[in-house]
N, C-alpha and C positions, 0 to 999 in steps of 0.2 A: 306860408310865412311864419317865422318863429315868433313866439310870444316872449317879449323881454322879461315879463314878470314871472315866467315859469321857472321853478327851481329845478336845476339840472342835477339829477342823481348820477352816480357813477355809471349806471346802465345807460342813461340817455346821453351822457357825454361820449361814451364809447360802448356801443352795443355789444361788442365781442369781449369786453373786459372781464365780465363775470364768468363767461364760459371758459376763457383762457385761465382764469384763476382756479376754477374747478378742475380743469385738465391738469394744471400744474400741481395742484394739491394731490390728485390721484397718483400722478407719476412720483411725487415725493414720497408718499406713503408706500408705494410699490417698491421703491428703492430701499427705503428703511426696512421693509419686511424682508426683502432679499438679503440685505446685509445681516439682519438678525438670524435668518435661517443659515446663512453661510458661516456666521460666527458660532452658532450652535453645533453645526456639523464639524467645524474645524476644532473646536474645543469640547467635543462631545464627552470625552472621558472625564475632563475636569468638571464640566457641568453636572455630569451624572454623579460624580463623587460628592459634590456639594449638595445635590438633591438627596442622595442617600444619607448623607450626614444629618440633614435636618429632618428627613422622614424618620430617622431612627428615634427621635424624640416622640414621634406619633405612632410608634409601633403598636401599642396597645389599641389605639383608636382604629388603625388600619385592620388589625386582626378582628376587632369587634365588628366593623362594617362587613368584612368578608364572611365572618361567621353568621352574621344576621342575614346576609345574602343567601347563604346556603340553607339556613333554617326557615327562610321566608316561605318556601313552598309548603312546608309542614304547617306553618302558622296560617297560611291562606286556606289550607285544606280543612282545618278544624274550626276556624273562627265562624264561618256562616252556619255550620251545623250546630255549634253550641249556642249561637245567637238565636236560631229558630227554636231550639229546645227551651232556652230561658224565657222566650216570649210566650211560650205555651204553658208556663208555670201557673199554678193556682194562686200563688202569692203575688200581690200587687207590687211589693217592693222589689221582688226578683224580676218582674217584667219591666219595671222602670230602669233597673240597672242591668238589663240584658246585654247591652253592647259592651259596658265596662267589664262585666264578669266574663263574657265570651273572650274579650281581648286578653284579660289576665290569664285565664286558664289555657288559652291557645299558646301564649308565650311560654307558660310553665311547661306544657306538654312538649312543645318544640325544643325547649332547652334541655329537658330531661332526656328526650330521645337523642339529641346531639351528644350529651355527656355520656349516655350509655354506649353509643357507638364508639366514642373515643376510648372509653374504659375497656370495652371488649377488645378493641384493637391492641391496646396496651397490654392487657392480660394474656391474650392468646398469641399474638404475633411477635411483639417486641422481645419477650424473653427467649422464644425459640430462635429468632433471628440472631440475637446476641450470642446465644449458645453456639449457633452454627459458625458465627464469626470467630469466637474464641477457639472452637475446635479446629477451624481452618488455620488459624494462626499457630496453634500448637503443632499441627501436622505439616506446616509449611516446610520446615527443614527436611523432614522425611520425604516429602513429595519432591522436593528439589533434588535430593539424593537419588530418588527412584528415577526421575527423569534423566539425570546425569548418567546413571547406569544403563538405561535404555539407549541413550545416545552413544555410549561407549560400545555397547553390543552392536548397535547399528554401524558404528565406525569400523568394527572388526569384520563385519559382513560385507560392507559396501565401501569402496574406496572414495566415492564421491562425498561421503559424509564427513571426511576428515576436516575439510575447511570449516564446515559448519560447527564441528566439535570445538575447533580452536576458538571460534567466536563465543561459544557457550562457556568455555573455560575462562576466557578473558573477562566475560561478564561476571562470572562467579568470583573471580579474583578481585575485580573492581568492587563488587558488593562487599566482600570480606574486608577490603581496605577501608571502604567507607564506614563500615560498622565499627572497626577498631580505632580508626584515626579521626573520624568525624562525629559519629553518633555518640560514642562513649564520652569523649571530652566535653561534649555539649549536653551532658545529661541535665545539668542545672537549667540550661535554657529550655530543654524539653519539658522539665517539670514546670517551669514558668508558663510555657505555652499550654501545657495541659491544664494548669490552674486557670489560665485565661479562657481556654475552651470550656472548662466546667462552669466558669462564671457566665459565659455567654449562653450556655445551655440553661442555667438557672434563670437568667434574665428572660430568655425566650419563654420558659415555663410560666414565670410570673406574669409577663405581658400577655401570654395566651389566656391565663385564667382571668386577668383583668379584662381582656377582650371579650370573654364570655359575659361578664357583667355589662360591658358596654353594648354588646349585642342585644341584651334584654332591653336596654334603654332605646336602642335604635328601632327595634320592633315596636316598642310602645309609642315612639314619636314618629313612626313611619308616615302616617297621614299628614302630620304637620310639615314634615320635610317635603313631601310631594306638593302640598299646597303652596309652600313658600317658593319652591322651584318654579311653579307655574306663574306665581305672582311676579317674581323677579324677571321672568322671561317676557311677560307682557309689559313690565314697567320700563325695561331698558332696550327693548327691540321692537321693531315693527310687527304688527299682527301676523303677517305672513312668515317672517323669520321666527317669531315665537312659536307659531304652529309647527314649523319645521323642527325646532329644538325639542318640543314636546313629543312629536311623532318619533324623532330619533331616539329620545330617551326610552320611550315605550318599546321601540324595536330593539334597542340595545339591551334592555332588561330581559326581553324575551330570548334574544340570542345568547347572552352571557349566562343567564339562569339555566336555560335548557342545555347549553353546551357543557357547562361545568357539572351540573347534576348528571347528565347523560354520560359524560366522560368518566365520572367517579363510579357510576353503576357499571359501565362497560369495563373499566379496569378491574373492578372487583370480580366480575364474572370471569374475565380472562385469567386473573390470578387464581381463582378457585379451580378452573379447568386445568391450568398448568400444574397446580399442586396435586390434583388427583392423578394426572398422567405421571408426574414424577414418582409418586408413591407406587403406582402400578408397575412402571417400567424400572423401578429401582435406581432412579437418578440420585446421585449424592446431594446432600443438603436440599431436600425438596422444598421446604418452606422458605429458605433463603432465596433460592432460585425463583420460586413462584412470586415472592414479594418483589424482587427486582423487576421481573417481567410485568407484574401488575402496576407498579409505580411508573415505570417508563412508558407503559401503554397509554398514559394520560396524554402524552405527546402524540398528535395525529401523524399517521403515515410512517414516520421514522422511528416512533417509540419502540415497537416490538424488536426492531433490529438493534437499537441502541442497548436494550436490555439483554438481548441474546449474546452480544459480544463478551461482556464480563462473565455472564453465567456460563457460557461455553468454555471460557478460559479456566474457570474454577473446576468444571467437570473434567476437562481434558487432562488435568494434572493427576486425576485419580483413575479415570477410565476413558481413553480416547474413543472407543467404540460407542459408549453411551453418549459421549459428546456429539458424535455424528447423528445418533438417534434423536438427541434433543434438538439439534439444529433442523433436522427434517420435520420434527414436530412443530417447531416454531413457524416454519414456512407454511405448514398446513393450517396451524392455528391462526396465522395472519390472514389467510384466505377466508377461513370461516368467520373470523372477527370482522373483516372488511366487507364481506358480502352478505352476512346473515345477522350477526349480533349488532353491529353499529347501525345499519339501516333501520332495524327494528327499534332501537333505543333512541338514537339521535334523529333519524329521519333526515329531512332536508332542512335542518334548522338554520344553518349558515347561509344557504342560498347562493354559494359561490362554487365555481367549477374546480376540478382537480388541479388545473394549471395554477389558479390563484391560491389554492390551498398550499401547493408546493412553494409558490412565491412567498407567501406569508411566513411559512416555516423557515425558509432560508434567510429572508430579509430581517424579520423581527428576531430570529434566533441569533443572527450575527450582531444585531444591535443590542439586544437585551439578554442574551444567553438563554437559559432554560425557561425563565419566565416568558421571554418573547416567543419561544417555540410553543408554549402552552396557550398563551393568550393571543398569539398573532392572528390565528384564524378568525376568532370572533371580532377582533379589532378591525381587521380588513373587511369583514362582512358589514360592520357598521359604517366604515368609510365608503364602501361601495353603495350602501343604501342612501347615504347623504348625497353622494355624487350623482346617482341615478335620479334622485328627487330633483336636484338642481337642474340637471340636463332636461328632464321632462318638463319642468316649469318653463324653461326658455323655449322649448319646442311648442308648448301650448300658446305662449305669448306670440310666437311667430305663425300660429295657426297651422302647424305642421304635425304630422303623425308622430306620436311618442313611442310607437311600437318599434322595437329595435330591429327585428327580423324583416320588417317592411323594407328597410333600406338595402337589404341584400340584393334585391332585384332592381334597384334604382340605377339608372344610367347617368342622368344629369337633371338639373332643374331648369325648366324653360321660364325665363324671366318674362318673356312676352305673354305667355299664356298662363303664368302663375300656377304651374303644376309640374309634377315630376314626369320625366320621360323614362319609362321602364325599359329594361334590357329585353330586346326581341330575341329570345332563344332560338326560335324557328328560323329567323333570318340569318343568325350567326351559323346555325347548322348548315343551312343551304350554301352560304358563302364558303364554309369549310369544305363541303363536298365538291363545290365547283372548283376550288383551288386544287383539290386532289385530282379531279377529272381532267382539267386542262392545264396541268402543270407542264412547263416547257419540256422537261426531261421525259416525263411520261408520254407527252404528245409525240416527241421524236421517236420514242420506242414503238409507239403504236403505228406510226407511219412506216418505220423500218420493217416492222412485222408484217404490215399489210403488203408492202412491196415484195418482201421475201416470199410471202404466201402466194402472191400473184405470179411470180416467176416460177415457183414450184408447180403451180397449177398449169401454167402454160407448157412446162416440160412434160 
């Protein structure tokens, strides 16, 4: 019997009201999330332009964080060694400030090493590359004339080259018309564009050097950033979710750090090998070609081929035979790099298969261009890590095995017995052999053969 003095809450008035509200709220947020994702995909280019516009104001900060990320392994390598050395000092004041001194000197050493590497690259590579580009530009008319003469000679020897020669002549005529009627009248616009490009280069250099200063501050405040990240995770999320966020950050730092550092070392080795081969084989513009191959090698899988196409085009204008030799070398170098150099340097850092590597390159490359091709593999590796953790968490809650390959032999789940029924390979093999043995057509053939044999025996 109901108590008239009892205060009825919404739950007591309607027991299913709260559950219905929760379900409705979940569906509502799901619809909103789907609409936001659809809007982001539909207006992706506009959203990306807005993001790039506002990120442009933070270019120096982004450069600083990226530089600090690259210098962090050097900082981590020297800090504990210097700290132990300062703690063993004979002076009490030095021992008391061992941690501070070790951090400062480690930051200084890492920064000096980074600046020296950049300076060496600028002094050794960039002038030679620019010289090669200028020389190539000066020789371009002569090379075009040489190619045209070869095509004319080929046209005189073989009739099938006539149509091809027409296309070449038409292309050269179009190029001449474009230079005389379009390029020259727009010289003023070209000067303005060059001025704008020079200003952009100056802004990049300024932001880069400001980024080096910011990188020093980031390395100095690294422990504070880590502590605040953990604090905010536990403040705004459940402990389980916060643990997942922290584990993902650690795993992502390991993947991104190892991938970027390994990719840079790998590309440097490939570039040096390519340069040595170019010098030995007499390939034109050896440093320019090696630089192109080394830079594009940062992109996994497709990188060497992307670099080989423009390099081979430069070489074929001068010596087609050497272009073929170069392409054969790139194929061999790609096999050596993929099977020997990369496994030694990168190992199994990403933890994803070749299929997902190719998927990441194609998907993120289409979405974000070159940046997506470079960073797509580690990004997908982090996403795969989080997805695997969430799936394993649900499997453990259901008291099921989290081992993926275990489910390869699973046939179905028996709800009555609360266990998995595994595939009986032996039984399937027996049924397969039985079908072969007693197949209707084969059975008729056997009977016909037996009757024929009996008749022949009787005769």
